N, C-alpha and C positions, 0 to 999 in steps of 0.2 A: 068421862070417857065417851067416845063416839062410835057409833056404827055408821060407816059411810057406805051406802048401797048405791052402786051405779048400774044403770040400765042402758043397754045399747039402744040408740035411736036410728041406727042404720044396720044393714046386713053385716054379719061378723067379718066378712071379707074386707069391708071398708075399715073396720076397726083394726084389723091386722096391720094395715098400712102405718099405723101410729104406735104399734106395740113396743118397738125399741125405745122410743122416746118416753112412753108411759112407764116402762120398766126402769129406766134411768131416774125418772121422777120418783118412783117408789123407793128406789135404793137411797136417794138423798134423804128422804124422810125416815127411813129405817136408820140410817147413820145418825140422824139428828135425835133419835129416840122417840119420835112422835108416833110412828106406825109400829104396831105390835104384831099384827097378823093380816094376811090378805090372800085372796084367791078368787077363782072363777066361781060363779053360781052354776048350779046344775038344775035345769038345762042351761047351756052357755048363752045366756042373754044379758050378761053383765058380770059384776063382781062385788065383793064385799071387802072393806078395810076396817080393822079395829084400830083406833087411834086414841091417844091420851096425852095429858100433860100440857094442853094448850086450851085457849078459850074458844067459845063458839064462833066468835068473829074470825079468829085465826084459822079454825078448821074450814070455815066457809071460803076464806081466801085460798087456802091450800087446795080445796076442791076445784076452785075456779082456775087455778093454774095447771091442773092436770092436762097434759097434752091431748087426752081424749076430749076434755071439755073444750079446750081451745079450738080443736078441729071440728067440734060440733057432732061428735059421734056417740055421746052418752049424756045422760042426765043424772044428777046426784040427788039422793034423799039422805039427809043427815039426821040421825036420831041420837040425842044425848041421853045418857043414863048414868046413874051413880053406882059404881061397882063396889058394893059393900061386902061382897064375898068373892074371892078369886082363888085360883090354884096358887100354890107356893111360888111358882114361876112368875106370876103376875102380881105378887104382893106389893110391888112398888107402885102400882096404879090403883090399889084399893083405896076407897074413900070412906070417911066417917061423916055421914050427914048431920050428926048431932053436934059436931064441933063448931 
């Protein structure tokens, strides 16, 4: 599983110009079952996406195609972790590192 943290590199007003395209991009990966949760950071200097079911290389490719990245208005930090304990709602992404 991955925590994709994005940080705005420009004022939020410049980010807003690309919001519709970013939301459509998010919707596509929710429909594909890759994105599990997302939202704005507080204070609003970026956002966070929880993702799973793909490789590190794939998640890096996905981050690179975000319209925010393409427009140069954010930078991503991706943290991979093994979700060994989850809520029942996220049981499908739970991992067993001993297997």
